[in-house]
N, C-alpha and C positions, 0 to 999 in steps of 0.2 A: 504494500500500500504506500503510495507516494502522494505528495501534495497535488501533483498534476492529475491524479486519478479522481480528485474530488471536484465537483461543480461548486463554484463560489466558496472556496475554502476559507476557514477561519481558525485561528488559534487564539484561545482565550486564557488569560491569566498565566502566561509562562513565567517561570522564575528566570533570573539572569542567565543561568547556564543554558536553558532551553532557548531563550531569545538569541543568545550568541550562537547557538548551534544552528538555528534557522537562518540567521544572517550568513553563517559560514556556508551553508548549503547553497544559497543563492550566489554567494561570491564564487564558489567553485563552479557553478553552472554558467556564469557569465562574468569572468574576471575582468574583461575589458571594460565593462560598464560599472561594476561594483568596486573593483579594486585595481584600477588600471596602473600598469607600470609606466615609466616615462615614455617609452616608445608608443604605447597605446594612447597616451595623452597627446603626444605630438601628432599622431595619425588622425585623431579626431578633430584637430584644428586645421589640418591641411586640406581636408576635403569637406564639401558641403553636406554633412550628414549629422544626424542626431547622435551625440556621443553615447546615449543610452540604448541605441538600437540593438546591440548584442543581447539585451535583456528583453527584447520585445516579445519573444515566444515563451517567456517564463510565466507560470500561472500567477495571477494577481491574488495576493494573500491579504486578508484582513487580519490585523493583529490587535487584539485588545490587551493592553498591558498596563499595570499600575506604574505610577510615576517613578517610584523608587527603583523599579526593575529597569526601566529605560535609562534612568540616571546611572545605574550601576554599569551598564554597557557603554553608554555615551560619555562616561567620565574620562575615557581614554580617547585621544584624538583620532587615531586611525580607525578604531571600531566605530566611533561616532560618524566618521566620514563614510563608512560603509552603510550605516543606517540611513544617512542622508541620501546616499546614492539610490538606495532602494525606494525611498519616498519620492525623490526627484524623478526617478525613472517611471514612477507610477505602478510599480509591481508590488509595492507594499502600501496598504492603507493602514497606517499606524495610528491607533487611537487610544485615548486614556480610559482605563478601566477604574471606576471609582471605588468599587468594593471587591474584596477578594472572593474567589469562587471556591467551592469545596475541593476541586481538583482542576488541573490544567486540562483543557479540552481541545481536540483537533477534530473538526467536523466539516462536512459539505452538505449539499442539499439532499443527497441520497444516503448518507451514512455518517457516523461519527464515533469517536471513542474518547475515553479518558486516558491521559498520559501520566505515567508514574515513573519517577526516576529510579533506575536500577543501579546507578553508580554515584559516586561522590566526586567533588572537585579534587584535583590532585594536591591541594593544600598550599599552592604558591600564589594564590590569588587569581589564577587564570581560570577561564571558563571552559569546561570540556566541550568539544565539538563533535565527539563521536556519536553519530546518530543511533548506534546500538545501545547507548546508555539509557535509552528511554523505551519503556514498555507500553504498548497500546492495549487497553483493556475494554472489552465490550464492543458492541456494534449497534448503535442507536441512531436510526434515521431521523429522529425528532430533535437531536441536539442542536443542529444549526439554527432551526427556527426559534429556539429559546433565546438566542442572542440577538435577534433582529432589532428588538427595541433598544437594547443596550448599545448596539452599533449606531442606531439612529440618533441617540441622545449623547453619544460620546464625542468629545472634542478631538480634533486632529492634533497629534503631537508635533511640536515644532522642534526640530533638531537644530541646536545653536551652532553646530559645526558644519561647514560646507562639504559637499562631496569633493573628491580629488578633481573631477572634471570641472566643477564650478570654480574652484580656487585657481586651478591652472589657467582656465580660460580668462578669468578676470585679470590675473597678473599679465598674461600674454597680451591682452587687448590694451591695457593701460601702459605697461612697462616694457613689453617686448619678450621674445622667446628666451633670451639669455637669462633674464630675471626669473621667469616662470620655471625654466629648467633648474636653475640654481636652488630655487625654493624647494622643489620636489626632492632634489638630491639631499638638501640639508634636513628636510623633514624625515627622510628615510635613512639618515646617516648611521643610525644604530637601531637595535631591536628592543631597546628598553621602552617601557610604557611612557607615552608622551601625553602630557595634559594640554589643555587649550592654551594656557598661558605660555608654556614652553614653545608651542607651535607658532604663536604670534611672534615671539622673540626670534625664532629661527627664520621666519618669513621676512621679517624686517632686516635681519642680518644678511640674508640672501640678497635683498635689494641693495643693501649697502655695498656688498662685494661686487655687484655688477653695475654700480653707478646709476641707480635709478633716481629719478627726481622724487623728492620727498612727497610732494603733493600727489603725484601720480601713484606712488606706492600706497599711500594712505587711502586714496579713492578706490584703488583696486581691492584692497583688503575690505573696505566698506562694501563694495559691490558684491564681493564673495560672501560677506557675512561673517568674517572671521574676527572682526573687532571694530570698534569705533575709532574716530580720529583722536579722541581724548586718550584712549587706551594706547595708541601708538605715540602720542606725545610723551607719555610716561616711559615707554620702551626706548624711545630716542634719547631721553634724558639719561636713563640708566646706562645705555651704551656709550654716550659721550663721557659720563662720569667715570666709566671704566676704561677710558682711553682706547676704545675700540671703534669709535665713529667720529667723523667730522663732516663738515659740509663745505661746499664751494659754490660761490655765486656764479651763475651762468647768464650772461646778458642775452636779451631777446630783441629781435628787430622792433617789436612793438610791446609795450607794457613793461612791468617791473621784471628785474632779473629773477631767475628761478634757482631754487636751492637743490643742488645735486648732492646726494649722499656719497660719502667717501669712507671706505673702511680704513681703519688705522691699526697700528700695532700688530698683535698676533692674528687678528681677524684678517688683516690685509695680507699678511705673510703666509697664511695657511694655504698649502698646496692642494688640499682636498677637502671635501665636505666633512670628513672625519676630523681633520685638523681644525677646521673652522669650529666644529662643535666643541672640541677640546678647549679652544680659546674662550668660548662662551662659558664653559663649565669652570675654567680656571678662575673666572671672575664671578662665579656663582650666579650666572645668568641662564 
């Protein structure tokens, strides 16, 4: 039994491990849409196509989840980006569940079952993605209909982190492909859990390393939804105080000069994204 075997499928009241496992299943089915690497991101901007088209044939899943469950998965930048991709692609209708249910439910119009965990987390804070860790119990064709009213009344969940496609596209449109590429490389520079604040600093540092205009970088980040202009004012101040960032005035044919970001010190000297990340960490940024 698979998600695609159900008509109008729904998952109700998953815990964080089940929500993460469902997202992983969609990621594995359409990585170019849900978790694109740099080549896939570049390809999506080179041709006139929907960057989420690789997910077009995936079943549309309604997910009713409690706020703390979504927060547990979306607390990490990369997993939140994958959730955002699923909602931006329209293959997940992620909605807030106000009250807990007796059990997690997986159902369609012609059948449904209760989901019971058969395994535990591995203890390091990661969520298991092994689909075999969940047991399906029962076969009730009336389950799906019991959630129609809850779905109708539930509010859509707003993921505060952009998908990789949305972030890359905004940076490329405002600042150029070099800045967008550098940001992705710096965001992916290590496998350690990355929170939203760290992702913002890495994105701004990437723009600095590639000489982006300050205003363009801020607007790109606002377009993507990764942070406000005020947020990046604080990040800029922190980088300047750490001697990792400066600015230079660039005159314009018309209007006031523009401020270009210039990496300084170890951030400028870094020969790789890993070295650039080390420069930020040395300053506790």
